[in-house]
DSSP file (Angstrom, degrees, kcal/mol; ACC not computed):
  #  RESIDUE AA STRUCTURE BP1 BP2  ACC     N-H-->O    O-->H-N    N-H-->O    O-->H-N    TCO  KAPPA ALPHA  PHI   PSI    X-CA   Y-CA   Z-CA
    1    1 A M              0   0    0      0, 0.0     2,-0.5     0, 0.0    20,-0.0   0.000 360.0 360.0 360.0 124.8   -1.8  -46.2   29.3
    2    2 A A        -     0   0    0     72,-0.2     2,-0.3    70,-0.0    72,-0.2  -0.981 360.0-159.2-128.8 120.5    1.0  -47.4   31.4
    3    3 A D  E     -A   73   0A   0     70,-2.1    70,-2.4    -2,-0.5     2,-0.4  -0.749   7.0-145.4 -99.3 146.7    2.8  -45.1   33.8
    4    4 A I  E     -A   72   0A   0     16,-0.4    16,-1.0    -2,-0.3     2,-0.3  -0.901  24.7-109.7-112.1 137.4    6.2  -45.8   35.2
    5    5 A I  E     +B   19   0A   0     66,-0.8    14,-0.2    -2,-0.4     3,-0.1  -0.503  37.5 175.7 -63.5 123.4    7.4  -44.9   38.6
    6    6 A K  E     -     0   0A   0     12,-2.8     2,-0.3     1,-0.4    -1,-0.2   0.794  61.9  -9.4 -96.4 -37.9    9.8  -42.0   38.1
    7    7 A N  E     -B   18   0A   0     11,-1.2    11,-2.6     2,-0.0     2,-0.4  -0.985  51.9-156.9-162.0 145.2   10.6  -41.1   41.7
    8    8 A Q  E     +B   17   0A   0     -2,-0.3     2,-0.4     9,-0.2     9,-0.2  -0.999  16.2 173.7-128.4 133.7    9.4  -41.9   45.2
    9    9 A E  E     -B   16   0A   0      7,-2.3     7,-2.9    -2,-0.4     2,-0.5  -0.998  21.2-141.3-139.3 137.8   10.0  -39.6   48.1
   10   10 A E  E     -B   15   0A   0     -2,-0.4     5,-0.2     5,-0.2     2,-0.1  -0.842  16.8-171.0-101.5 129.4    8.6  -39.9   51.6
   11   11 A T        -     0   0    0      3,-3.2    -1,-0.0    -2,-0.5     0, 0.0  -0.286  51.2 -65.5 -99.7-166.8    7.5  -36.9   53.5
   12   12 A E  S    S-     0   0    0      1,-0.2     3,-0.0    -2,-0.1    -2,-0.0   0.920 123.5  -7.5 -50.0 -61.0    6.6  -36.7   57.2
   13   13 A D  S    S+     0   0    0      2,-0.0     2,-0.3     1,-0.0    -1,-0.2   0.317 126.7  57.2-121.6   6.5    3.4  -38.9   57.1
   14   14 A E        -     0   0    0     16,-0.0    -3,-3.2     2,-0.0     2,-0.5  -0.949  66.2-131.9-140.3 158.9    2.9  -39.5   53.4
   15   15 A E  E     -B   10   0A   0     16,-0.5    16,-2.8    -2,-0.3     2,-0.4  -0.930  17.8-154.6-111.5 131.7    4.6  -40.9   50.4
   16   16 A L  E     -BC   9  30A   0     -7,-2.9    -7,-2.3    -2,-0.5     2,-0.4  -0.879   6.3-164.7-105.1 138.2    4.6  -39.0   47.1
   17   17 A I  E     -BC   8  29A   0     12,-2.6    12,-2.6    -2,-0.4     2,-0.6  -0.978   7.7-150.8-121.2 133.8    5.1  -40.9   43.8
   18   18 A V  E     -BC   7  28A   0    -11,-2.6   -12,-2.8    -2,-0.4   -11,-1.2  -0.924  18.9-174.9-106.9 122.3    5.9  -39.1   40.6
   19   19 A L  E     -BC   5  27A   0      8,-2.7     8,-2.7    -2,-0.6     2,-0.5  -0.830  24.0-127.3-114.4 153.0    4.6  -40.7   37.4
   20   20 A A  E     - C   0  26A   0    -16,-1.0   -16,-0.4    -2,-0.3     6,-0.2  -0.876  27.6-146.0 -96.5 127.6    5.2  -39.8   33.8
   21   21 A D    >   -     0   0    0      4,-2.7     3,-2.1    -2,-0.5   -17,-0.1  -0.131  39.6 -80.0 -81.6-173.8    1.9  -39.5   31.9
   22   22 A E  T 3  S+     0   0    0      1,-0.3    -1,-0.1     2,-0.1    -2,-0.0   0.763 133.2  48.3 -60.3 -25.9    1.4  -40.4   28.2
   23   23 A E  T 3  S-     0   0    0      2,-0.1    -1,-0.3     0, 0.0     3,-0.1   0.345 120.9-105.6 -96.4   5.8    3.1  -37.2   27.1
   24   24 A G  S <  S+     0   0    0     -3,-2.1     2,-0.2     1,-0.3    -2,-0.1   0.500  72.7 143.7  84.9   3.2    6.1  -37.6   29.4
   25   25 A Q        -     0   0    0      1,-0.1    -4,-2.7    -5,-0.1     2,-0.4  -0.569  51.6-121.2 -77.1 138.6    4.9  -34.9   31.9
   26   26 A E  E     -C   20   0A   0     -2,-0.2     2,-0.4    -6,-0.2    -6,-0.2  -0.657  29.4-172.7 -83.7 134.8    5.6  -35.6   35.5
   27   27 A V  E     -C   19   0A   0     -8,-2.7    -8,-2.7    -2,-0.4     2,-0.3  -0.996  15.9-137.2-129.5 129.8    2.6  -35.8   37.8
   28   28 A E  E     -C   18   0A   0     -2,-0.4    20,-2.6   -10,-0.2    21,-0.5  -0.697  23.1-174.9 -90.3 138.6    2.8  -36.1   41.6
   29   29 A F  E     -CD  17  47A   0    -12,-2.6   -12,-2.6    -2,-0.3     2,-0.5  -0.961  26.6-125.4-130.0 147.5    0.5  -38.4   43.5
   30   30 A H  E     -CD  16  46A   0     16,-3.7    16,-1.9    -2,-0.3     2,-0.7  -0.798  30.8-128.5 -83.3 131.6   -0.2  -39.2   47.1
   31   31 A H  E     + D   0  45A   0    -16,-2.8   -16,-0.5    -2,-0.5    14,-0.2  -0.761  33.4 172.6 -83.4 114.7    0.2  -42.9   47.7
   32   32 A I  E     -     0   0A   0     12,-2.8     2,-0.3    -2,-0.7    -1,-0.2   0.900  57.2 -34.0 -88.7 -49.3   -2.9  -44.0   49.5
   33   33 A A  E     - D   0  44A   0     11,-1.4    11,-3.4     2,-0.0     2,-0.4  -0.984  38.4-142.6-166.3 161.0   -2.5  -47.8   49.6
   34   34 A T  E     + D   0  43A   0     -2,-0.3     2,-0.3     9,-0.2     9,-0.2  -0.974  32.2 179.3-132.9 121.4   -1.1  -50.8   47.8
   35   35 A L  E     - D   0  42A   0      7,-2.5     7,-2.8    -2,-0.4     2,-0.5  -0.923  27.7-132.7-129.4 149.4   -3.3  -53.9   48.0
   36   36 A D  E     + D   0  41A   0     -2,-0.3     2,-0.4     5,-0.2     5,-0.2  -0.865  26.9 176.3 -95.4 126.7   -3.2  -57.5   46.8
   37   37 A Y  E >  S- D   0  40A   0      3,-3.1     3,-1.1    -2,-0.5    48,-0.0  -0.957  70.9 -19.2-135.2 116.6   -6.5  -58.7   45.4
   38   38 A K  T 3  S-     0   0    0     -2,-0.4     3,-0.1     1,-0.3    -1,-0.1   0.911 126.4 -53.5  53.1  48.2   -6.8  -62.2   43.8
   39   39 A D  T 3  S+     0   0    0      1,-0.2     2,-0.4     0, 0.0    -1,-0.3   0.689 118.7 108.7  62.1  22.1   -3.0  -62.4   43.5
   40   40 A E  E <   -D   37   0A   0     -3,-1.1    -3,-3.1    24,-0.0     2,-0.4  -0.969  64.6-131.9-123.3 143.9   -2.8  -59.1   41.5
   41   41 A W  E     -D   36   0A   0     22,-0.5    22,-3.0    -2,-0.4     2,-0.4  -0.802  21.9-173.7-101.9 138.0   -1.4  -56.0   43.0
   42   42 A Y  E     -DE  35  62A   0     -7,-2.8    -7,-2.5    -2,-0.4     2,-0.4  -0.968  11.2-150.5-129.4 143.3   -3.2  -52.6   42.9
   43   43 A I  E     -DE  34  61A   0     18,-2.7    18,-2.6    -2,-0.4     2,-0.6  -0.947   6.8-149.5-117.9 137.7   -2.0  -49.2   43.9
   44   44 A Y  E     +DE  33  60A   0    -11,-3.4   -12,-2.8    -2,-0.4   -11,-1.4  -0.917  25.7 172.8-109.0 120.7   -4.4  -46.4   45.1
   45   45 A L  E     -DE  31  59A   0     14,-3.0    14,-3.9    -2,-0.6   -14,-0.2  -0.904  23.2-160.5-131.1 154.2   -3.2  -42.9   44.3
   46   46 A Q  E     -D   30   0A   0    -16,-1.9   -16,-3.7    -2,-0.3    12,-0.1  -0.994  31.4-115.5-132.7 128.6   -4.6  -39.4   44.5
   47   47 A P  E     -D   29   0A   0      0, 0.0   -18,-0.3     0, 0.0     3,-0.1  -0.324  14.5-135.3 -60.6 141.4   -3.1  -36.5   42.5
   48   48 A V  S    S+     0   0    0    -20,-2.6     2,-0.8     1,-0.2   -19,-0.1   0.934 105.4  48.3 -61.2 -45.3   -1.4  -33.8   44.5
   49   49 A E  S    S-     0   0    0    -21,-0.5    -1,-0.2     1,-0.1     4,-0.1  -0.872  81.9-162.6 -96.2 108.0   -3.2  -31.3   42.3
   50   50 A L    >   +     0   0    0     -2,-0.8     3,-2.3     1,-0.2     2,-0.3   0.778  15.9 174.3 -67.6 -30.1   -6.8  -32.6   42.2
   51   51 A G  T 3  S-     0   0    0      1,-0.3    -1,-0.2    -4,-0.0     0, 0.0  -0.438  76.8  -5.1  59.9-119.5   -8.0  -30.7   39.2
   52   52 A D  T 3  S+     0   0    0     -2,-0.3    -1,-0.3     2,-0.1     2,-0.2   0.469 115.3 102.3 -84.6  -2.9  -11.6  -32.0   38.5
   53   53 A M  S <  S-     0   0    0     -3,-2.3     2,-0.2    -4,-0.1    -3,-0.1  -0.508  71.8-123.0 -84.8 150.2  -11.4  -34.6   41.3
   54   54 A D    >   -     0   0    0     -2,-0.2     3,-1.8     1,-0.1    -1,-0.1  -0.540  29.3-111.7 -81.5 157.5  -13.0  -34.3   44.7
   55   55 A E  T 3  S+     0   0    0      1,-0.3    -1,-0.1    -2,-0.2    -2,-0.0   0.629 117.2  55.0 -70.1 -11.0  -10.7  -34.7   47.7
   56   56 A D  T 3  S+     0   0    0      2,-0.0    -1,-0.3   -10,-0.0     2,-0.2   0.333  92.5  93.9 -99.9   7.6  -12.3  -38.0   48.6
   57   57 A E    <   +     0   0    0     -3,-1.8     2,-0.3    -7,-0.0    -4,-0.0  -0.654  50.5 179.9 -96.4 155.1  -11.6  -39.6   45.2
   58   58 A M        -     0   0    0     -2,-0.2     2,-0.4   -12,-0.1   -12,-0.2  -0.956  25.0-119.7-145.7 164.9   -8.7  -41.7   44.2
   59   59 A L  E     -E   45   0A   0    -14,-3.9   -14,-3.0    -2,-0.3     2,-0.5  -0.854  21.0-151.3-106.0 143.6   -7.3  -43.5   41.2
   60   60 A I  E     -E   44   0A   0     -2,-0.4    16,-2.2    16,-0.2     2,-0.4  -0.971  14.5-176.9-120.2 128.1   -6.7  -47.2   41.2
   61   61 A F  E     -EF  43  75A   0    -18,-2.6   -18,-2.7    -2,-0.5     2,-0.4  -0.936  25.1-128.3-121.9 143.6   -4.0  -48.8   39.0
   62   62 A K  E     -EF  42  74A   0     12,-3.1    12,-2.8    -2,-0.4     2,-0.6  -0.769  28.7-129.9 -84.9 135.0   -3.1  -52.4   38.4
   63   63 A I  E     + F   0  73A   0    -22,-3.0   -22,-0.5    -2,-0.4     2,-0.3  -0.784  38.0 163.7 -91.1 121.7    0.7  -52.9   38.9
   64   64 A E  E     - F   0  72A   0      8,-2.8     8,-3.2    -2,-0.6     2,-0.4  -0.807  33.2-118.0-126.9 169.9    2.3  -54.8   36.1
   65   65 A A  E     - F   0  71A   0     -2,-0.3     6,-0.2     6,-0.2     2,-0.1  -0.912  20.6-140.6-112.3 139.4    5.9  -55.3   34.9
   66   66 A D    >   -     0   0    0      4,-2.6     3,-2.1    -2,-0.4     6,-0.0  -0.213  44.6 -82.0 -83.1-175.6    7.2  -54.2   31.6
   67   67 A E  T 3  S+     0   0    0      1,-0.3    -1,-0.1     2,-0.1    -2,-0.0   0.710 132.2  51.9 -63.6 -20.0    9.7  -56.2   29.5
   68   68 A D  T 3  S-     0   0    0      2,-0.1    -1,-0.3     3,-0.0     3,-0.1   0.403 120.5-106.8 -94.7   1.4   12.6  -54.8   31.6
   69   69 A G  S <  S+     0   0    0     -3,-2.1     2,-0.2     1,-0.3    -2,-0.1   0.542  73.3 141.4  86.0   6.5   10.9  -55.8   34.9
   70   70 A N        -     0   0    0      1,-0.1    -4,-2.6    -5,-0.0    -1,-0.3  -0.577  58.1-104.4 -81.3 145.3   10.0  -52.2   35.8
   71   71 A D  E     - F   0  65A   0     -2,-0.2   -66,-0.8    -6,-0.2     2,-0.3  -0.463  38.0-173.5 -67.3 136.5    6.7  -51.5   37.5
   72   72 A T  E     -AF   4  64A   0     -8,-3.2    -8,-2.8    -2,-0.2     2,-0.6  -0.965  17.6-137.1-126.9 149.3    4.0  -50.0   35.3
   73   73 A F  E     -AF   3  63A   0    -70,-2.4   -70,-2.1    -2,-0.3   -10,-0.2  -0.931  15.6-167.4-111.5 119.5    0.6  -48.7   36.4
   74   74 A V  E     - F   0  62A   0    -12,-2.8   -12,-3.1    -2,-0.6   -72,-0.2  -0.925  27.1-117.9-108.0 121.4   -2.3  -49.6   34.2
   75   75 A P  E     - F   0  61A   0      0, 0.0     2,-0.6     0, 0.0   -14,-0.2  -0.287  21.5-127.6 -59.5 137.7   -5.6  -47.7   35.0
   76   76 A V        +     0   0    0    -16,-2.2   -16,-0.2     1,-0.2   -34,-0.0  -0.786  35.2 168.7 -84.4 121.9   -8.5  -50.0   36.1
   77   77 A E        +     0   0    0     -2,-0.6     2,-0.5     5,-0.0    -1,-0.2   0.606  40.3 104.6-111.7 -17.4  -11.4  -49.1   33.9
   78   78 A D     >  -     0   0    0      1,-0.2     4,-2.7     2,-0.1     5,-0.2  -0.563  61.0-151.0 -70.4 117.2  -13.9  -51.8   34.6
   79   79 A E  H  > S+     0   0    0     -2,-0.5     4,-2.2     1,-0.2    -1,-0.2   0.861  93.8  50.3 -61.0 -39.0  -16.5  -50.2   36.9
   80   80 A Q  H  > S+     0   0    0      2,-0.2     4,-2.2     1,-0.2    -1,-0.2   0.923 112.6  46.4 -66.6 -43.2  -17.4  -53.5   38.7
   81   81 A L  H  > S+     0   0    0      2,-0.2     4,-2.9     1,-0.2     5,-0.2   0.903 110.2  54.4 -64.9 -41.2  -13.7  -54.2   39.4
   82   82 A L  H  X S+     0   0    0     -4,-2.7     4,-2.4     1,-0.2    -2,-0.2   0.920 109.8  47.0 -57.6 -44.4  -13.2  -50.6   40.6
   83   83 A Q  H  X S+     0   0    0     -4,-2.2     4,-2.4     2,-0.2    -1,-0.2   0.910 112.5  49.7 -65.1 -41.7  -16.1  -51.0   43.0
   84   84 A T  H  X S+     0   0    0     -4,-2.2     4,-2.1     2,-0.2    -2,-0.2   0.919 112.4  47.5 -62.3 -44.4  -14.7  -54.3   44.3
   85   85 A L  H  X S+     0   0    0     -4,-2.9     4,-2.0     2,-0.2    -2,-0.2   0.876 111.2  50.9 -66.2 -37.7  -11.3  -52.8   44.7
   86   86 A Y  H  X S+     0   0    0     -4,-2.4     4,-2.3    -5,-0.2    -1,-0.2   0.911 109.4  51.0 -65.6 -41.2  -12.7  -49.8   46.6
   87   87 A D  H  X S+     0   0    0     -4,-2.4     4,-2.2     1,-0.2    -2,-0.2   0.888 108.7  51.9 -61.8 -39.5  -14.6  -52.1   48.9
   88   88 A E  H  X S+     0   0    0     -4,-2.1     4,-2.3     2,-0.2    -1,-0.2   0.895 108.3  51.7 -63.0 -40.3  -11.4  -54.1   49.6
   89   89 A Y  H  X S+     0   0    0     -4,-2.0     4,-2.3     2,-0.2    -2,-0.2   0.925 108.9  50.1 -61.3 -45.3   -9.7  -50.8   50.5
   90   90 A L  H  X S+     0   0    0     -4,-2.3     4,-2.4     1,-0.2    -2,-0.2   0.896 109.1  52.2 -61.3 -40.5  -12.5  -49.9   52.9
   91   91 A K  H  X S+     0   0    0     -4,-2.2     4,-2.5     2,-0.2    -1,-0.2   0.923 109.3  49.5 -60.0 -44.8  -12.2  -53.4   54.5
   92   92 A E  H  X S+     0   0    0     -4,-2.3     4,-2.4     1,-0.2    -2,-0.2   0.888 109.9  51.3 -62.6 -39.4   -8.5  -52.9   55.0
   93   93 A C  H  X S+     0   0    0     -4,-2.3     4,-2.5     2,-0.2    -1,-0.2   0.913 110.2  49.1 -63.5 -42.3   -9.2  -49.4   56.5
   94   94 A E  H  X S+     0   0    0     -4,-2.4     4,-2.3     2,-0.2    -2,-0.2   0.905 111.2  49.6 -63.8 -41.9  -11.7  -51.0   58.9
   95   95 A L  H  X S+     0   0    0     -4,-2.5     4,-1.4     2,-0.2    -2,-0.2   0.909 112.0  48.3 -62.6 -42.0   -9.2  -53.7   59.9
   96   96 A E  H  X S+     0   0    0     -4,-2.4     4,-0.8     1,-0.2    -2,-0.2   0.901 111.7  49.6 -65.8 -41.3   -6.5  -51.2   60.5
   97   97 A D  H >< S+     0   0    0     -4,-2.5     3,-0.5     1,-0.2    -2,-0.2   0.887 110.8  49.3 -65.1 -39.2   -8.8  -49.0   62.6
   98   98 A S  H 3< S+     0   0    0     -4,-2.3    -1,-0.2     1,-0.2    -2,-0.2   0.754 105.8  58.0 -73.6 -23.0   -9.9  -51.9   64.7
   99   99 A A  H 3<        0   0    0     -4,-1.4    -1,-0.2     1,-0.2    -2,-0.2   0.722 360.0 360.0 -76.2 -21.4   -6.3  -53.0   65.3
  100  100 A E    <<        0   0    0     -4,-0.8    -1,-0.2    -3,-0.5    -2,-0.2   0.468 360.0 360.0 -81.8 360.0   -5.5  -49.6   66.8
């Protein structure tokens, strides 16, 4: 599954990203973070409509480029990598909090 950024709009304190799912349906996400890990870029998103997700959960996608150079988001499915990426996110949050 590779999602393509359809639209980005910034609201007061948050950025919303609209992605097209596998069926072409548009889904809105809150942009949580974008981080570099081992020279690969990952984006952390949370659906605006949570559905079955808890409000403290998020989705992590690897950012890749398609043949036209457009960003595509590939879901990270490896549980160990997901945990590592989540730990990296927590580290970044701690660094940001200590800088304030």
